[in-house]
PDB file of N, CA, C and O in Angstrom, chain B, residues numbered from 101:
ATOM      1  N   MET B 101      78.441 204.475 192.888  1.00  0.00           N
ATOM      2  CA  MET B 101      78.256 203.044 192.891  1.00  0.00           C
ATOM      3  C   MET B 101      79.595 202.328 193.040  1.00  0.00           C
ATOM      4  O   MET B 101      79.724 201.398 193.836  1.00  0.00           O
ATOM      5  N   PHE B 102      80.592 202.766 192.269  1.00  0.00           N
ATOM      6  CA  PHE B 102      81.902 202.112 192.323  1.00  0.00           C
ATOM      7  C   PHE B 102      83.003 203.100 192.696  1.00  0.00           C
ATOM      8  O   PHE B 102      84.164 202.889 192.346  1.00  0.00           O
ATOM      9  N   GLY B 103      82.657 204.165 193.394  1.00  0.00           N
ATOM     10  CA  GLY B 103      83.663 205.112 193.809  1.00  0.00           C
ATOM     11  C   GLY B 103      83.626 206.409 193.018  1.00  0.00           C
ATOM     12  O   GLY B 103      82.672 206.699 192.296  1.00  0.00           O
ATOM     13  N   ARG B 104      84.686 207.170 193.176  1.00  0.00           N
ATOM     14  CA  ARG B 104      84.752 208.504 192.579  1.00  0.00           C
ATOM     15  C   ARG B 104      84.589 208.480 191.060  1.00  0.00           C
ATOM     16  O   ARG B 104      83.925 209.347 190.493  1.00  0.00           O
ATOM     17  N   GLU B 105      85.194 207.487 190.399  1.00  0.00           N
ATOM     18  CA  GLU B 105      85.099 207.412 188.943  1.00  0.00           C
ATOM     19  C   GLU B 105      83.654 207.249 188.485  1.00  0.00           C
ATOM     20  O   GLU B 105      83.249 207.841 187.485  1.00  0.00           O
ATOM     21  N   SER B 106      82.880 206.455 189.206  1.00  0.00           N
ATOM     22  CA  SER B 106      81.470 206.264 188.854  1.00  0.00           C
ATOM     23  C   SER B 106      80.683 207.556 189.019  1.00  0.00           C
ATOM     24  O   SER B 106      79.823 207.880 188.201  1.00  0.00           O
ATOM     25  N   THR B 107      80.987 208.288 190.084  1.00  0.00           N
ATOM     26  CA  THR B 107      80.298 209.555 190.308  1.00  0.00           C
ATOM     27  C   THR B 107      80.589 210.523 189.172  1.00  0.00           C
ATOM     28  O   THR B 107      79.675 211.167 188.656  1.00  0.00           O
ATOM     29  N   LEU B 108      81.845 210.630 188.782  1.00  0.00           N
ATOM     30  CA  LEU B 108      82.203 211.525 187.679  1.00  0.00           C
ATOM     31  C   LEU B 108      81.560 211.083 186.369  1.00  0.00           C
ATOM     32  O   LEU B 108      81.068 211.914 185.606  1.00  0.00           O
ATOM     33  N   ALA B 109      81.564 209.794 186.112  1.00  0.00           N
ATOM     34  CA  ALA B 109      80.962 209.281 184.881  1.00  0.00           C
ATOM     35  C   ALA B 109      79.464 209.543 184.861  1.00  0.00           C
ATOM     36  O   ALA B 109      78.913 209.916 183.825  1.00  0.00           O
ATOM     37  N   SER B 110      78.802 209.351 185.992  1.00  0.00           N
ATOM     38  CA  SER B 110      77.355 209.583 186.021  1.00  0.00           C
ATOM     39  C   SER B 110      77.032 211.057 185.839  1.00  0.00           C
ATOM     40  O   SER B 110      76.046 211.392 185.183  1.00  0.00           O
ATOM     41  N   ARG B 111      77.832 211.932 186.398  1.00  0.00           N
ATOM     42  CA  ARG B 111      77.615 213.375 186.202  1.00  0.00           C
ATOM     43  C   ARG B 111      77.822 213.766 184.745  1.00  0.00           C
ATOM     44  O   ARG B 111      77.071 214.573 184.198  1.00  0.00           O
ATOM     45  N   ALA B 112      78.841 213.191 184.123  1.00  0.00           N
ATOM     46  CA  ALA B 112      79.074 213.471 182.699  1.00  0.00           C
ATOM     47  C   ALA B 112      77.902 212.980 181.857  1.00  0.00           C
ATOM     48  O   ALA B 112      77.476 213.660 180.923  1.00  0.00           O
ATOM     49  N   ALA B 113      77.383 211.801 182.185  1.00  0.00           N
ATOM     50  CA  ALA B 113      76.251 211.252 181.434  1.00  0.00           C
ATOM     51  C   ALA B 113      75.006 212.114 181.610  1.00  0.00           C
ATOM     52  O   ALA B 113      74.278 212.354 180.646  1.00  0.00           O
ATOM     53  N   LEU B 114      74.755 212.580 182.827  1.00  0.00           N
ATOM     54  CA  LEU B 114      73.596 213.444 183.061  1.00  0.00           C
ATOM     55  C   LEU B 114      73.738 214.774 182.332  1.00  0.00           C
ATOM     56  O   LEU B 114      72.770 215.276 181.761  1.00  0.00           O
ATOM     57  N   ALA B 115      74.931 215.343 182.348  1.00  0.00           N
ATOM     58  CA  ALA B 115      75.162 216.596 181.624  1.00  0.00           C
ATOM     59  C   ALA B 115      74.986 216.391 180.125  1.00  0.00           C
ATOM     60  O   ALA B 115      74.416 217.242 179.440  1.00  0.00           O
ATOM     61  N   ALA B 116      75.468 215.278 179.621  1.00  0.00           N
ATOM     62  CA  ALA B 116      75.312 214.973 178.198  1.00  0.00           C
ATOM     63  C   ALA B 116      73.840 214.793 177.846  1.00  0.00           C
ATOM     64  O   ALA B 116      73.396 215.230 176.784  1.00  0.00           O
ATOM     65  N   ALA B 117      73.084 214.154 178.730  1.00  0.00           N
ATOM     66  CA  ALA B 117      71.652 213.943 178.478  1.00  0.00           C
ATOM     67  C   ALA B 117      70.925 215.274 178.358  1.00  0.00           C
ATOM     68  O   ALA B 117      70.033 215.423 177.522  1.00  0.00           O
ATOM     69  N   ARG B 118      71.298 216.235 179.182  1.00  0.00           N
ATOM     70  CA  ARG B 118      70.674 217.562 179.105  1.00  0.00           C
ATOM     71  C   ARG B 118      70.954 218.246 177.772  1.00  0.00           C
ATOM     72  O   ARG B 118      70.210 219.130 177.348  1.00  0.00           O
ATOM     73  N   GLN B 119      72.028 217.830 177.121  1.00  0.00           N
ATOM     74  CA  GLN B 119      72.404 218.419 175.833  1.00  0.00           C
ATOM     75  C   GLN B 119      72.013 217.527 174.659  1.00  0.00           C
ATOM     76  O   GLN B 119      72.380 217.802 173.516  1.00  0.00           O
ATOM     77  N   GLY B 120      71.269 216.463 174.939  1.00  0.00           N
ATOM     78  CA  GLY B 120      70.847 215.552 173.880  1.00  0.00           C
ATOM     79  C   GLY B 120      71.963 214.665 173.350  1.00  0.00           C
ATOM     80  O   GLY B 120      71.888 214.192 172.216  1.00  0.00           O
ATOM     81  N   LYS B 121      72.994 214.433 174.150  1.00  0.00           N
ATOM     82  CA  LYS B 121      74.167 213.661 173.713  1.00  0.00           C
ATOM     83  C   LYS B 121      74.432 212.436 174.587  1.00  0.00           C
ATOM     84  O   LYS B 121      75.560 211.949 174.647  1.00  0.00           O
ATOM     85  N   TYR B 122      73.399 211.940 175.262  1.00  0.00           N
ATOM     86  CA  TYR B 122      73.603 210.819 176.179  1.00  0.00           C
ATOM     87  C   TYR B 122      74.161 209.586 175.474  1.00  0.00           C
ATOM     88  O   TYR B 122      75.097 208.957 175.969  1.00  0.00           O
ATOM     89  N   ALA B 123      73.594 209.239 174.325  1.00  0.00           N
ATOM     90  CA  ALA B 123      74.024 208.009 173.636  1.00  0.00           C
ATOM     91  C   ALA B 123      75.513 208.041 173.323  1.00  0.00           C
ATOM     92  O   ALA B 123      76.206 207.038 173.494  1.00  0.00           O
ATOM     93  N   GLU B 124      76.005 209.180 172.868  1.00  0.00           N
ATOM     94  CA  GLU B 124      77.422 209.292 172.532  1.00  0.00           C
ATOM     95  C   GLU B 124      78.311 209.105 173.762  1.00  0.00           C
ATOM     96  O   GLU B 124      79.331 208.419 173.702  1.00  0.00           O
ATOM     97  N   VAL B 125      77.917 209.719 174.869  1.00  0.00           N
ATOM     98  CA  VAL B 125      78.710 209.600 176.095  1.00  0.00           C
ATOM     99  C   VAL B 125      78.639 208.174 176.645  1.00  0.00           C
ATOM    100  O   VAL B 125      79.643 207.629 177.102  1.00  0.00           O
ATOM    101  N   HIS B 126      77.462 207.582 176.598  1.00  0.00           N
ATOM    102  CA  HIS B 126      77.314 206.205 177.072  1.00  0.00           C
ATOM    103  C   HIS B 126      78.228 205.263 176.290  1.00  0.00           C
ATOM    104  O   HIS B 126      78.919 204.433 176.881  1.00  0.00           O
ATOM    105  N   LEU B 127      78.233 205.392 174.967  1.00  0.00           N
ATOM    106  CA  LEU B 127      79.110 204.545 174.159  1.00  0.00           C
ATOM    107  C   LEU B 127      80.576 204.779 174.491  1.00  0.00           C
ATOM    108  O   LEU B 127      81.357 203.831 174.571  1.00  0.00           O
ATOM    109  N   ALA B 128      80.951 206.037 174.683  1.00  0.00           N
ATOM    110  CA  ALA B 128      82.348 206.348 175.004  1.00  0.00           C
ATOM    111  C   ALA B 128      82.748 205.776 176.367  1.00  0.00           C
ATOM    112  O   ALA B 128      83.857 205.263 176.521  1.00  0.00           O
ATOM    113  N   LEU B 129      81.861 205.859 177.347  1.00  0.00           N
ATOM    114  CA  LEU B 129      82.182 205.368 178.688  1.00  0.00           C
ATOM    115  C   LEU B 129      82.174 203.849 178.768  1.00  0.00           C
ATOM    116  O   LEU B 129      83.052 203.254 179.394  1.00  0.00           O
ATOM    117  N   MET B 130      81.205 203.230 178.149  1.00  0.00           N
ATOM    118  CA  MET B 130      81.046 201.783 178.269  1.00  0.00           C
ATOM    119  C   MET B 130      81.794 201.009 177.197  1.00  0.00           C
ATOM    120  O   MET B 130      82.159 199.853 177.411  1.00  0.00           O
ATOM    121  N   ASP B 131      82.022 201.614 176.078  1.00  0.00           N
ATOM    122  CA  ASP B 131      82.695 200.987 174.939  1.00  0.00           C
ATOM    123  C   ASP B 131      82.032 199.663 174.556  1.00  0.00           C
ATOM    124  O   ASP B 131      82.705 198.699 174.191  1.00  0.00           O
ATOM    125  N   LEU B 132      80.700 199.635 174.646  1.00  0.00           N
ATOM    126  CA  LEU B 132      79.957 198.443 174.246  1.00  0.00           C
ATOM    127  C   LEU B 132      79.647 198.531 172.762  1.00  0.00           C
ATOM    128  O   LEU B 132      79.057 199.511 172.306  1.00  0.00           O
ATOM    129  N   ARG B 133      80.035 197.535 172.020  1.00  0.00           N
ATOM    130  CA  ARG B 133      79.821 197.523 170.577  1.00  0.00           C
ATOM    131  C   ARG B 133      78.905 196.386 170.143  1.00  0.00           C
ATOM    132  O   ARG B 133      78.630 196.233 168.953  1.00  0.00           O
ATOM    133  N   ALA B 134      78.441 195.603 171.078  1.00  0.00           N
ATOM    134  CA  ALA B 134      77.594 194.463 170.728  1.00  0.00           C
ATOM    135  C   ALA B 134      76.487 194.316 171.762  1.00  0.00           C
ATOM    136  O   ALA B 134      76.644 194.705 172.919  1.00  0.00           O
ATOM    137  N   THR B 135      75.395 193.764 171.339  1.00  0.00           N
ATOM    138  CA  THR B 135      74.294 193.452 172.228  1.00  0.00           C
ATOM    139  C   THR B 135      73.966 191.989 172.043  1.00  0.00           C
ATOM    140  O   THR B 135      73.736 191.569 170.909  1.00  0.00           O
ATOM    141  N   PRO B 136      73.932 191.217 173.058  1.00  0.00           N
ATOM    142  CA  PRO B 136      74.204 191.587 174.445  1.00  0.00           C
ATOM    143  C   PRO B 136      75.698 191.683 174.717  1.00  0.00           C
ATOM    144  O   PRO B 136      76.523 191.302 173.887  1.00  0.00           O
ATOM    145  N   ALA B 137      76.024 192.193 175.882  1.00  0.00           N
ATOM    146  CA  ALA B 137      77.403 192.221 176.361  1.00  0.00           C
ATOM    147  C   ALA B 137      77.358 191.941 177.857  1.00  0.00           C
ATOM    148  O   ALA B 137      76.420 192.347 178.544  1.00  0.00           O
ATOM    149  N   PHE B 138      78.356 191.259 178.349  1.00  0.00           N
ATOM    150  CA  PHE B 138      78.409 190.879 179.755  1.00  0.00           C
ATOM    151  C   PHE B 138      79.708 191.381 180.372  1.00  0.00           C
ATOM    152  O   PHE B 138      80.769 191.338 179.749  1.00  0.00           O
ATOM    153  N   SER B 139      79.601 191.853 181.599  1.00  0.00           N
ATOM    154  CA  SER B 139      80.764 192.239 182.382  1.00  0.00           C
ATOM    155  C   SER B 139      80.942 191.182 183.464  1.00  0.00           C
ATOM    156  O   SER B 139      80.087 191.010 184.333  1.00  0.00           O
ATOM    157  N   ILE B 140      82.073 190.478 183.393  1.00  0.00           N
ATOM    158  CA  ILE B 140      82.377 189.443 184.383  1.00  0.00           C
ATOM    159  C   ILE B 140      83.716 189.807 185.004  1.00  0.00           C
ATOM    160  O   ILE B 140      84.766 189.684 184.372  1.00  0.00           O
ATOM    161  N   GLY B 141      83.661 190.256 186.252  1.00  0.00           N
ATOM    162  CA  GLY B 141      84.882 190.721 186.895  1.00  0.00           C
ATOM    163  C   GLY B 141      85.428 191.917 186.145  1.00  0.00           C
ATOM    164  O   GLY B 141      84.737 192.921 185.978  1.00  0.00           O
ATOM    165  N   ASP B 142      86.676 191.811 185.691  1.00  0.00           N
ATOM    166  CA  ASP B 142      87.288 192.915 184.955  1.00  0.00           C
ATOM    167  C   ASP B 142      87.248 192.701 183.448  1.00  0.00           C
ATOM    168  O   ASP B 142      87.927 193.408 182.703  1.00  0.00           O
ATOM    169  N   GLN B 143      86.465 191.741 182.997  1.00  0.00           N
ATOM    170  CA  GLN B 143      86.389 191.447 181.562  1.00  0.00           C
ATOM    171  C   GLN B 143      85.045 191.885 180.991  1.00  0.00           C
ATOM    172  O   GLN B 143      84.012 191.763 181.649  1.00  0.00           O
ATOM    173  N   LEU B 144      85.067 192.389 179.775  1.00  0.00           N
ATOM    174  CA  LEU B 144      83.858 192.714 179.039  1.00  0.00           C
ATOM    175  C   LEU B 144      83.740 191.714 177.905  1.00  0.00           C
ATOM    176  O   LEU B 144      84.629 191.619 177.060  1.00  0.00           O
ATOM    177  N   ILE B 145      82.653 190.973 177.884  1.00  0.00           N
ATOM    178  CA  ILE B 145      82.457 189.926 176.886  1.00  0.00           C
ATOM    179  C   ILE B 145      81.340 190.359 175.950  1.00  0.00           C
ATOM    180  O   ILE B 145      80.175 190.378 176.347  1.00  0.00           O
ATOM    181  N   PRO B 146      81.680 190.709 174.707  1.00  0.00           N
ATOM    182  CA  PRO B 146      80.644 191.097 173.754  1.00  0.00           C
ATOM    183  C   PRO B 146      79.921 189.872 173.209  1.00  0.00           C
ATOM    184  O   PRO B 146      80.492 188.786 173.116  1.00  0.00           O
ATOM    185  N   GLY B 147      78.676 190.062 172.856  1.00  0.00           N
ATOM    186  CA  GLY B 147      77.913 188.966 172.273  1.00  0.00           C
ATOM    187  C   GLY B 147      77.371 188.023 173.334  1.00  0.00           C
ATOM    188  O   GLY B 147      77.330 188.355 174.518  1.00  0.00           O
ATOM    189  N   ALA B 148      76.961 186.856 172.895  1.00  0.00           N
ATOM    190  CA  ALA B 148      76.353 185.870 173.793  1.00  0.00           C
ATOM    191  C   ALA B 148      77.244 184.641 173.890  1.00  0.00           C
ATOM    192  O   ALA B 148      77.206 183.777 173.015  1.00  0.00           O
ATOM    193  N   PRO B 149      78.049 184.555 174.949  1.00  0.00           N
ATOM    194  CA  PRO B 149      78.900 183.370 175.101  1.00  0.00           C
ATOM    195  C   PRO B 149      78.055 182.131 175.372  1.00  0.00           C
ATOM    196  O   PRO B 149      76.960 182.216 175.926  1.00  0.00           O
ATOM    197  N   ARG B 150      78.574 181.007 174.979  1.00  0.00           N
ATOM    198  CA  ARG B 150      77.896 179.736 175.255  1.00  0.00           C
ATOM    199  C   ARG B 150      77.940 179.481 176.765  1.00  0.00           C
ATOM    200  O   ARG B 150      78.842 179.968 177.447  1.00  0.00           O
ATOM    201  N   PRO B 151      76.979 178.727 177.286  1.00  0.00           N
ATOM    202  CA  PRO B 151      76.937 178.484 178.738  1.00  0.00           C
ATOM    203  C   PRO B 151      78.253 177.949 179.305  1.00  0.00           C
ATOM    204  O   PRO B 151      78.679 178.375 180.378  1.00  0.00           O
ATOM    205  N   LYS B 152      78.899 177.022 178.598  1.00  0.00           N
ATOM    206  CA  LYS B 152      80.170 176.466 179.081  1.00  0.00           C
ATOM    207  C   LYS B 152      81.225 177.564 179.191  1.00  0.00           C
ATOM    208  O   LYS B 152      81.962 177.623 180.175  1.00  0.00           O
ATOM    209  N   GLN B 153      81.299 178.431 178.184  1.00  0.00           N
ATOM    210  CA  GLN B 153      82.264 179.534 178.214  1.00  0.00           C
ATOM    211  C   GLN B 153      81.939 180.493 179.358  1.00  0.00           C
ATOM    212  O   GLN B 153      82.844 180.968 180.043  1.00  0.00           O
ATOM    213  N   MET B 154      80.660 180.779 179.567  1.00  0.00           N
ATOM    214  CA  MET B 154      80.246 181.673 180.642  1.00  0.00           C
ATOM    215  C   MET B 154      80.652 181.099 181.997  1.00  0.00           C
ATOM    216  O   MET B 154      81.187 181.822 182.837  1.00  0.00           O
ATOM    217  N   ARG B 155      80.405 179.815 182.216  1.00  0.00           N
ATOM    218  CA  ARG B 155      80.800 179.179 183.485  1.00  0.00           C
ATOM    219  C   ARG B 155      82.309 179.243 183.686  1.00  0.00           C
ATOM    220  O   ARG B 155      82.781 179.483 184.798  1.00  0.00           O
ATOM    221  N   GLN B 156      83.069 179.029 182.607  1.00  0.00           N
ATOM    222  CA  GLN B 156      84.525 179.069 182.697  1.00  0.00           C
ATOM    223  C   GLN B 156      85.002 180.472 183.055  1.00  0.00           C
ATOM    224  O   GLN B 156      85.873 180.625 183.911  1.00  0.00           O
ATOM    225  N   LEU B 157      84.450 181.490 182.418  1.00  0.00           N
ATOM    226  CA  LEU B 157      84.841 182.870 182.710  1.00  0.00           C
ATOM    227  C   LEU B 157      84.525 183.239 184.158  1.00  0.00           C
ATOM    228  O   LEU B 157      85.329 183.886 184.829  1.00  0.00           O
ATOM    229  N   ILE B 158      83.365 182.829 184.631  1.00  0.00           N
ATOM    230  CA  ILE B 158      82.986 183.114 186.020  1.00  0.00           C
ATOM    231  C   ILE B 158      83.919 182.391 186.987  1.00  0.00           C
ATOM    232  O   ILE B 158      84.352 182.977 187.980  1.00  0.00           O
ATOM    233  N   ALA B 159      84.229 181.140 186.712  1.00  0.00           N
ATOM    234  CA  ALA B 159      85.141 180.376 187.575  1.00  0.00           C
ATOM    235  C   ALA B 159      86.521 181.023 187.616  1.00  0.00           C
ATOM    236  O   ALA B 159      87.138 181.096 188.678  1.00  0.00           O
ATOM    237  N   GLU B 160      87.007 181.490 186.477  1.00  0.00           N
ATOM    238  CA  GLU B 160      88.315 182.151 186.430  1.00  0.00           C
ATOM    239  C   GLU B 160      88.315 183.417 187.271  1.00  0.00           C
ATOM    240  O   GLU B 160      89.280 183.681 187.989  1.00  0.00           O
ATOM    241  N   GLN B 161      87.255 184.196 187.193  1.00  0.00           N
ATOM    242  CA  GLN B 161      87.185 185.432 187.970  1.00  0.00           C
ATOM    243  C   GLN B 161      87.089 185.140 189.464  1.00  0.00           C
ATOM    244  O   GLN B 161      87.689 185.847 190.274  1.00  0.00           O
ATOM    245  N   ARG B 162      86.357 184.126 189.824  1.00  0.00           N
ATOM    246  CA  ARG B 162      86.216 183.774 191.240  1.00  0.00           C
ATOM    247  C   ARG B 162      87.535 183.299 191.841  1.00  0.00           C
ATOM    248  O   ARG B 162      87.800 183.524 193.022  1.00  0.00           O
ATOM    249  N   SER B 163      88.355 182.646 191.032  1.00  0.00           N
ATOM    250  CA  SER B 163      89.621 182.116 191.549  1.00  0.00           C
ATOM    251  C   SER B 163      90.735 183.156 191.580  1.00  0.00           C
ATOM    252  O   SER B 163      91.781 182.919 192.185  1.00  0.00           O
ATOM    253  N   SER B 164      90.530 184.288 190.946  1.00  0.00           N
ATOM    254  CA  SER B 164      91.605 185.307 190.920  1.00  0.00           C
ATOM    255  C   SER B 164      91.452 186.326 192.017  1.00  0.00           C
ATOM    256  O   SER B 164      92.269 187.240 192.129  1.00  0.00           O
TER     257      SER B 164
END
């Protein structure tokens, strides 16, 4: 999906799933500690940002 790193990560996740360890690998790869979480450009935003903050983050990513 996003190049060689994505392919390797997906293979690791599939191998972990076969061993009953998918959740652990998913957490290690994604490092998500909150629900919901949003990925905007190169930023990971945990929790639920307010609409104004979300628009600002998107505008910043679009301008960079």
